[in-house]
N, C-alpha and C positions, 0 to 999 in steps of 0.2 A: 552290563549295562546300565547307560544313562537317560536322565529322563531331561530331554531338548526344553527350553525355556520359549513359549510362545513367545516367540518375538513379532511374529507376520499377523499382523490387526487386521482384523476383519471390519469394514468401517460401512455402515448407514448409507442407503441407495439416496443421493442427492434427487430423484427423481419425486420421492415423499415430497420434497419442499412443492414442489412446482405443483404438486397437487394438491395441498394445504394452502398455497398463495392464496387459490380460486376462491376462498372465503373469507370473507371482508370481516367478521366477528362470529364467535359463539353466542349462541342465546343463553340467558342468563331468567329467564322463567319459563312458565309454561308447562304442560305437562313432560314427561316423561316417557316418548315410546320404544318399546321392544325392538329390534332389526333381527334380521335373520344373523341365525347361529354362524360362525363362521364354516363348518361344514356344510352349509345349505347353499353356500357360493362362493365362485372361483375368487379368488384374491386376485386383483392386477398383476400381473408379471409382472411390471417396472415396478411393482412396491415391494421390492427382496434386500437382498443385501450385497454386496458388493465386496468382492474378499482380494484384497492386496496383490500385488504382481508383483513377478521377482525382484528382489534388490540386488541393487552391485555388489558383488562384493560376497552374497550372502554363500553360504559353509553345503556339502553337501547334504547335512540334515536340516538344513532350513529349509532348501531347495525342496527335499520333499515333504516336509514340516507343512511348508505353503502349498504343495499340491494338495495335499490333504484337505487344507485350508478351503482350498475352493473350489469344491464340490459344493459349497453355500454358492454358488452361481451357476447356473446353468443355465445362461442367458448365450444363448448361439453353439449351442451344442457343448457350452464348459468353453469359451472360449480360452478364459482367462486359466483355468486350469492348463488346457493347453503350452500354453506360456513359458510354464516349468518343463514340457518337453524338450527333443530334441525334435529338429523339424522333423524328421525319419519318424521319432517313435509318437509326436501330434497327427500325422497323416495315416498309422493306422489305431490307434490308440481309438476302444470302443466303449464311451463313458455308459453306456445303455444298455452294457452287457447284465447289470445287477447292479446289487447295493448293499454293501458289509453294514451294520450297524453296531456301533459298541459302547459303548458303557458312557463315553466320553474323551473329552479332548485332553484332556487333563492326566488319562491313564493309559494312553500310549507312552509304551518307553521306546526308544531310538538307539538305534546301533551303530557303527559306522566302523570299515576296516580304514577311514582315508584319515592318516595320521602325519604324511608328510605333507609340505604345503608346495611342495613342487609337482604333487601326483596330478597322474591325466585322467586317472578313471579309477571307480572303485564300488561298495557298494554302501548301501545301509539297509536296514532292518528294520521291522516297526512291527513289539509285538500287542494285540488287539487285545481287549474281553469283550469277547463277542455277545450281543443279543439278541441278536435276527438278522435274516436275509433278504431279499428280497429281488428276484431271480429275473430271467432278461423278458416275460412274459407278465411281469410286476406282480407274482403271486410271493406273499408273505410268509415265510415260515422262522419260528423263533428256536434262539440258540443257547438258550439259558448256560452259563459254565462255562462257555467255552473258549477256548485260549487259538490263536491264530497269529501266524508272524507272518507277514507280506513282507517279499525283496525287494528291492529297487536296483539296478544299474545306473552310476552315474558317470558323467566325463565332461571334461572342460570341451566348451564350442571355440570355436575361432576369436571371439571376443576376452578369453580365458575366464567366460564363468559357466561354471557347471550349470549342466543340465542332464535331465533324466533322461537317460537312452535305453532303459527296459524295465518295463509296469505291468501288471496285471492291467486285465480291460475291466471297467467298470469302477464306482467311488466308494469312498469311506463316509459317514456321517455318523454322530453321532446320535443318541435317543432324542434332543431338543433339536438338534439340525435338523433332523430329516421330517419332523413335521413340518418342519417352514419352506422343505423345498420340495418335498411329496404329498400328493393326496391323497386320501383311498378314495375310488369310486368303482361302482358294481357294475360288470357285463351280464347283461340279464338274456338266462332262456328259458326256454321251453321244458317243462314237466315230459314224462313218455304222452300223457293224455293230450297234450297242447290246449292244455284249459288251465294251468296256473306259470306262471315267472318266479323263476329262481336265481337270488342274486349269486353271483360270483365275484367278487371282492377282487379286486387289483391295486396298486399302484402306480403312480405315472407323476413326473414333475408336472408343475403346475404353470399349465402356460395357457394363451392365449389360441392354440390349435388343438384342443385336446380334444373336440369334436371329433376331430382327422382322429387323431390317438384312439379313440373308441369305438370311431367306426371300424375300422384297419382291424383294428385287436377281436373284433369281431364277428367279421367278415374273416378273417383269416391265419386268428388264431384256433384252440380250443378249449374246451371247460378244461379246469382242474382237474387232473388224475382221478383222484378222488371224488370225485363229481361224475366228472363222463357216464359211469354208467348208468344212470338214474337222471339224466337231460336231452335236450333235442334243440340244433339250431334251426333255424325255417329256413336261412340260408346254403344251397347246396355248394357242394365245392368248387363245382363251374363256376361261381358268380362273385366278385369282386370290386372292387373301387374300381370304376374309370377314368379316375382322377386322381391326386395327391393331396385333396385338398374337398373339404366340406364347408362350400359359402352357407352362412347364417345371414338370412334377412335381417333390418329392423326388427318384422315383428314375428323375429325366433322362429320361423319357418329355415330347415337346414333340407338343404338340396343334395343328395344322394347320388351320384352318378354311377348307374352298376354296366358291367361288361354287359353283352349282345344277348348274354345265356340268360341275361335277367326276364327279358320277351317272350320268349317260350314256356313260363310259367304259365299254374293256371291264378283265378282269382285269389283261392280262398289261399297258397302259398304264398301268393306277393303281400298279400294282408298279415300277413303271421310275420312275415318280414318285416313290415311297414312296423307293427306292433313290439316285434323285437326292438329295434333298433329305436324305436319312440321312448321306450319305457327304458333303455339304457342312457339317452341323449337328458333326459325330461331334469335330472339334475345339475347337469350345467346350464340350463338355462332354457333346450330346445322344448318350443310348445307345440311344432309337429312336424313330420316327415314327411319330405316328398321323392320319390324313389324314380328316377328319371334313366332313361335307355338313350342317348344318341339324342339329349335334349328332349325326348318326346316321356311326357307323365306316362307314368305306368297306371296311376287312379286309383291307387292300392287303398283298401278300404281298412279298417282296423276290427282285429280279430278281439272275440269275445273271449276275457279273462277275469277268474275269481281271485277275490281281494283277499279274500278271510275276513275275519272278524275287524271292525274297526271303532268296538267301543272297548274301553277297558277297566270298566269299575271291577275292584275287587268282589271278591266271592268269599261269603265269611260264614263261622257257623258259633253260635250261641247255645246256650242253652235250652232258648227256645226260640230259634228261628233259624232256619240259613237259605242264601239266597246273595242275591247280586244289590252291594252296598252302595245307596246314589244316595247323595243329597246326608240324607238322616234316619234314612229307609231301609231297613233290607226290602225287597223284592223276590217274594220266590216262585219257586220253578215249578211250575204245575207236574202233577204225578212225579213229583222227588222230594220236594225240599220235606213234606211233613216225614214218610221215611226214616229221615238220614237223622230229623230232628228225634226221633220214639230212639236212635242210637249214639246220641250225640254225643253222650260223657264215653264210648266207644271208638269213636271216630282220630282217627291219625291223622287222614290227608283225603282230599274230593278234587276231581280234576271233574268238569263241566265238560260236557261236549260244546263243538262250534255252534250249533245250532240249538244247545241249552236241554236238547231233545234226552239227555242221556246224562248219569255222572258214575263213574267207577271211584271207589273207594277203598281204604286197607284201613281195616279194624283192633284196635289192641289182640286180637286173636293171632293176630301175623297175615290174615286171608286177601285176598283180594274181593269185592263186590260191583255188581252193576245195581245202578236203579234209575229205572225208565217206567212211562204208564201203571204208575202205582206198582210196579213186579219190583221184586229183589231177588237178584239170581248170586250165587255164589261161582266164582269164574276160579280162580288160583286158592290153591289148600297149598301149595308148596313153602317148605320153610324156610325163614328168613328174606321174602318176600320186600321189597323197596315200592317207595310211591308210585301206582302206575301212571300212564299216560295216555291219554289216546289219542287218535290222528284224522287228519278232513276228514275218512272215508269209514268215519266211526266204530275203527278198531279199536281194541283197548290193550297194552303193549304191557306185560309183567316180565320180571324178572327175578331169581333170588341173587340178593347181595353178592352171595360168594359163586355163583355159578353166570358171566356176566354171557358167557356162549348157551345159554338153555334160556334164552330169549323165545318168550310166545307174543303170538298178536291175536286176539277174542276176537271174534263174531258177533253181532247182537245176535244172536241164535244160540250165543254159549258154546259154539265149538271153536277149537284153539289151532294155528297154524304154525310150525316152528320157523321161525326165523333166523333162517342160516347164514354161517360165518359172521356172529355177532361178535364183535371185538375178540379177536383171535392174540392171544398172548397178553388181557389183562386177566388179574389175579382177582379183582373183584370188583363194583360197582355201588356207587351211592347215588346216584343221581339217573335220570333218562327224562328226557323230555322231549317230541318230534314236533317242528316246526310245522309251521300255520300249512305250507304246502305241501306238507304229505311225502316230501322229498329226502328231507336233513333230518337225521338224527343226533340230537348232541345230547352226552352226555358226562358225567366223572368217575373215570376209571382210574387202576392203581395199576402199574404198569411198572415192570422194574422195582419195584418198593416204593414208587413216586408215582401222585398223585398229578393226573392231565384231565385237561378240560379233552374230551374229543368229540370228534365230528365222523358220521358215516353217512354215505349215500343211502336211501333204500330203494333196493331193485323192486318193481310192483309188474305181476301178469297186467294182459288188456283186463284181468277184471279188478283193479285197483289191489289185488292180494298181494301184499307183502311178503315176497317169497323169499327174497337175501341181504346184509347191507354190504354195501361195497368197502374196500380199505377202510381202516379206520386212522382217520385222519387226526393225529395230535394236534393243539391248540396252543396252547401256553399250559406252562407247568404249576402248581399249587403250591402254594406255602398253607397249612393248618388243613382244618375240617372242614369238609364243604357240608354246610346245612339245609341247600337250598340252592337249585336252579332253575332259571327260568329264559322266556327269552325276551327279547325288547326288540319291538319290530322285528324287521329280517334280517339285520344283520350285525348283530350284538347280543349278546348272552350279558346275564347278571347271576353274580352267584354269590354265593353267603359264605363267610369263611369264619370261622371259629380258630384263631392262632394258641389259645389256652389264657393271653393275655388280652388280648381284644377280638370281638369283629369288626366287622369288613365288608365293605360291596366292592366285590370285583363286577364292572364294566367293561366283557374284555369284547372285542371283534372277533368276528367271527373267522376273518384272514389281515390280522392286524393289530396294534399292541392293545394291554388293557389300561383302563385308570383303578386306581383304590380309591375308598373311603371308607369315613368311619363307619359305622352300623352305631343304631341304638345299644345302650346296654342289654345283655339279656336276649336280645336277637336272637327266634330261634325257627323262625320261617319267613319264606320271598315269594312274594310273587310278581309276574312282569307283568309286560303289556304294549301296547302300540308304539309310545316315548318311555324317553327314561322318564318323564313325569308318572306316570303312571305304575311305576314301581310300589310298593307296598312291602313293612317287615311287621311281624308280629313278634313282640318280646315274652319271655316268660311271665309275665304280671298280665297276659292277656290282653295286654292294647296293642292297639293296631297305628303303625306310623306309615306318613304321607311322604314322601322329599319334596322339601320346598326349597331350590338351590341347591347348596352347600350344607343345608340342614333338613333334620328329619322331626314333621311335628307333632306331638300328638293327635289321635281321631280316637275312634270308636273305641269304647273298652269291653269287657266284659265278652272277649272273642276267646273260642276254645280251639277253633281248627280255620287257620287263614288258605282258602281253596285258589285253584287255579283253573284258568281258561285253556280248552286245547289248544294248544300251540302256542302259549304265552307260556 
């Protein structure tokens, strides 16, 4: 194999200059104002990159290389990429079939059997170092360490120029380019009780019509396979979009024209439909959704949904205090804090219920206890238990590290239910955190000798009793030992890692790539919150750290245990 030079350049879009020329000058004084993060707004689709078109006399390898480069420009259905294809291939090629994400364009190895200058056809192969894949529905899956070979058939056209005659559907992007072309969005589904919304993360190209894409995906698609058993959609199967677009007014109201079947639904279901779609479209700038049938407003109401805990103050235990650390003070929890302080030196972990009414703790005897209303109860005395996790329905989850399938959920009356089908195939588990929606369980498990972040849907009965877990969804493979796992909002996880040389924090999307950053030396515990700014780390000297941009700022000292809030 030979590695082809990257001779086909990608050029910056000239429209960016036109945007900037509207500004006569830049301010040189005054306050610096913090704007929205890139993930909070859609970039203008016109501010992107334009790939080079086929060059006259380009070789078969250069044509294939240019075709792969052209994936950077999704405009008009990847029109530039189609210029590298024969007319017949261009007509049937489906770029929306999915994305293969590799480690970098510089690692692609090209080979060809076209050696004769007079050849009229041939083959080109490209070996890729895979990172991940996005399927046709926008679902992201990691493929660490995998290799793949793409095969292309090439032929000369009537002008004697090489074009691709056969190619697989879908596009190829390297990891950096993927973030430029695609953006993460969350389709929202209800839990089984219709009281909470649960995000199902998808990836779609950045475009002005994203509201239409999301609406079509929500109405015409289905939740991810692993999540489906625990969620439901308010939209019945016979209701779909009646038009090919979702217009949005200047005041950010989306008008969604539905098929006639929607007019037969009762008010409660219509309000749930509006609520579900409104939550899905809100991150792309929609403030209100109006549901219509034949132009008639259905006057949909808004369904009540529980949003979970909003404050993210760290939970800390010192020799003399236990509670929520706000400002410079530790605020105790009634009926809980005094009892935990009494055994402070023996406490290894603490999780506080979402309503602050109960705490679950593991002591140095290895057992799990609960504290509430000035009572301490021993829950679980099995050997080798990991830190417990509480859910929004008052259950305390506990499991032995070496027996992931022996997962129990404990009621407040100190009785337990066995959660069936828990992490089959896992040989061990080191962390477990139930999300604030009560629908998703995140864990760090070992499968086949490799550590993974894993997710599973929690299947409950009508009384919210956790009956079983759904299939295990492997999110990301880990390098190093996991010292802590926490939720960051509803769509990401924080993992504290020790690889023997350094400590790091992995911020991992539950449906996308992760980002690693350095952690303070000696880091030993992590807690999460509603945003990344709420992350806290405790080191082995008892110093609490808060994340401030790309650095960690020292704070409270003398901390014995960094606790957690349920769902975080």
